[in-house]
VOPAGU-2260 file (C-alpha; in pm, 1 decimal, decimal comma):
REM VOPAGU-2260
SITE   aa  ch    i         X         Y         Z
SITE  UNK   A    0    9169,1    7664,3    9513,1
SITE  UNK   A    1    8851,2    7610,4    9708,9
SITE  UNK   A    2    8583,4    7878,6    9679,7
SITE  UNK   A    3    8354,4    7936,2    9975,1
SITE  UNK   A    4    7993,4    7969,3    9867,8
SITE  UNK   A    5    7704,2    8090,8   10080,8
SITE  UNK   A    6    7472,3    7796,1   10162,6
SITE  UNK   A    7    7172,6    8015,4   10081,5
SITE  UNK   A    8    7288,5    8059,4    9722,7
SITE  UNK   A    9    7337,0    7682,2    9690,0
SITE  UNK   A   10    6981,7    7634,3    9815,2
SITE  UNK   A   11    6846,4    7892,6    9571,6
SITE  UNK   A   12    7021,3    7726,2    9278,1
SITE  UNK   A   13    6887,3    7383,3    9379,4
SITE  UNK   A   14    7227,5    7233,0    9471,6
SITE  UNK   A   15    7149,7    7208,7    9845,1
SITE  UNK   A   16    6837,9    7084,1   10019,2
SITE  UNK   A   17    6655,0    7246,1   10307,2
SITE  UNK   A   18    6795,5    6968,7   10529,4
SITE  UNK   A   19    7151,3    7067,3   10430,4
SITE  UNK   A   20    7078,8    7430,0   10515,9
SITE  UNK   A   21    6934,8    7324,8   10853,8
SITE  UNK   A   22    7244,6    7115,8   10925,7
SITE  UNK   A   23    7469,9    7411,3   10848,2
SITE  UNK   A   24    7264,9    7631,7   11080,8
SITE  UNK   A   25    7290,1    7372,9   11359,6
SITE  UNK   A   26    7667,9    7344,6   11313,9
SITE  UNK   A   27    7696,1    7722,5   11314,2
SITE  UNK   A   28    7497,2    7759,2   11635,2
SITE  UNK   A   29    7706,7    7485,4   11803,8
SITE  UNK   A   30    8025,1    7659,6   11693,0
SITE  UNK   A   31    7897,8    7992,9   11826,7
SITE  UNK   A   32    7815,0    7823,6   12159,1
SITE  UNK   A   33    8163,9    7674,6   12168,2
SITE  UNK   A   34    8311,3    8017,1   12103,4
SITE  UNK   A   35    8113,0    8166,6   12391,6
SITE  UNK   A   36    8231,0    7885,4   12622,1
SITE  UNK   A   37    8592,3    7932,5   12512,5
SITE  UNK   A   38    8576,1    8309,4   12571,3
SITE  UNK   A   39    8424,8    8254,1   12917,3
SITE  UNK   A   40    8694,6    7998,2   13004,0
SITE  UNK   A   41    8962,9    8239,5   12883,0
SITE  UNK   A   42    8819,5    8514,6   13101,9
SITE  UNK   A   43    8816,1    8283,5   13405,6
SITE  UNK   A   44    9172,2    8168,7   13334,7
SITE  UNK   A   45    9289,3    8531,7   13309,4
SITE  UNK   A   46    9114,6    8618,6   13637,6
SITE  UNK   A   47    9284,6    8322,4   13806,5
SITE  UNK   A   48    9619,8    8427,5   13663,6
SITE  UNK   A   49    9572,8    8781,8   13795,1
SITE  UNK   A   50    9473,8    8642,8   14134,0
SITE  UNK   A   51    9774,8    8410,8   14153,4
SITE  UNK   A   52   10021,0    8672,3   14035,1
SITE  UNK   A   53    9859,9    8937,2   14258,8
SITE  UNK   A   54    9833,0    9189,4   13977,9
SITE  UNK   A   55    9596,6    9462,0   14093,0
SITE  UNK   A   56    9537,5    9638,5   13761,2
SITE  UNK   A   57    9401,9    9405,9   13495,0
SITE  UNK   A   58    9537,6    9634,9   13225,7
SITE  UNK   A   59    9892,2    9539,0   13324,9
SITE  UNK   A   60   10055,3    9341,7   13051,0
SITE  UNK   A   61   10164,7    8989,1   13127,3
SITE  UNK   A   62   10455,8    8852,2   12936,5
SITE  UNK   A   63   10659,8    9018,9   12670,2
SITE  UNK   A   64   11009,7    9150,0   12707,6
SITE  UNK   A   65   11303,6    8943,5   12818,3
SITE  UNK   A   66   11334,7    8719,9   13119,4
SITE  UNK   A   67   11672,3    8775,3   13278,2
SITE  UNK   A   68   11804,8    8480,4   13472,7
SITE  UNK   A   69   11959,7    8555,5   13808,4
SITE  UNK   A   70   12090,3    8352,8   14093,5
SITE  UNK   A   71   11822,3    8226,8   14327,3
SITE  UNK   A   72   11922,0    8227,0   14694,5
SITE  UNK   A   73   11648,1    8010,2   14842,6
SITE  UNK   A   74   11620,3    7634,7   14864,4
SITE  UNK   A   75   11295,6    7453,9   14807,8
SITE  UNK   A   76   11255,4    7380,8   15179,8
SITE  UNK   A   77   11312,7    7747,6   15266,7
SITE  UNK   A   78   11045,2    7852,8   15014,0
SITE  UNK   A   79   10800,6    7598,1   15154,8
SITE  UNK   A   80   10865,7    7728,4   15507,2
SITE  UNK   A   81   10807,3    8088,4   15394,5
SITE  UNK   A   82   10486,6    7990,7   15214,4
SITE  UNK   A   83   10355,2    7802,8   15518,1
SITE  UNK   A   84   10433,0    8096,1   15748,4
SITE  UNK   A   85   10238,5    8331,1   15521,1
SITE  UNK   A   86    9921,6    8122,0   15498,2
SITE  UNK   A   87    9656,1    8301,1   15700,8
SITE  UNK   A   88    9457,7    7987,2   15786,1
SITE  UNK   A   89    9773,1    7819,1   15918,7
SITE  UNK   A   90    9853,1    8124,8   16131,0
SITE  UNK   A   91    9504,4    8105,9   16280,4
SITE  UNK   A   92    9542,0    7732,4   16343,1
SITE  UNK   A   93    9879,8    7787,7   16518,1
SITE  UNK   A   94    9726,6    8063,5   16728,5
SITE  UNK   A   95    9441,6    7834,1   16835,8
SITE  UNK   A   96    9686,5    7552,7   16917,3
SITE  UNK   A   97    9892,4    7788,1   17134,9
SITE  UNK   A   98    9579,7    7905,4   17319,0
SITE  UNK   A   99    9474,7    7543,3   17376,1
SITE  UNK   A  100    9818,3    7456,8   17512,8
SITE  UNK   A  101    9809,1    7755,7   17747,6
SITE  UNK   A  102    9464,4    7651,3   17869,9
SITE  UNK   A  103    9587,3    7297,0   17934,8
SITE  UNK   A  104    9885,9    7425,4   18131,0
SITE  UNK   A  105    9658,9    7657,6   18329,4
SITE  UNK   A  106    9424,9    7369,4   18416,4
SITE  UNK   A  107    9712,8    7147,9   18531,2
SITE  UNK   A  108    9882,7    7423,9   18731,4
SITE  UNK   A  109    9617,6    7645,6   18893,6
SITE  UNK   A  110    9882,4    7824,7   19105,4
SITE  UNK   A  111   10053,9    7978,4   18801,7
SITE  UNK   A  112    9763,5    8218,6   18745,4
């Protein structure tokens, strides 16, 4: 069984040099920095998950329980069509295209106005 010993006590007993203690401190600070980065990345990933799943309250639990399979009525093409219809920027683009077409028709046929 391996026993963990405080580096300071090894230094005090003469079994570790000041350089060894400095190396341990550097490794510790790098590990703490890595932990901070990992926690920040986890927070960003959770925020993205909440955004994608449209969960309003961040205290809602994700996962857990059972996932009951049920018959899915839509085809992939139908889902793509629904998704494209619900994209706000595509709605705006379609609206602008329709306005442009109406303007072109109005320019070609001035009597229709």
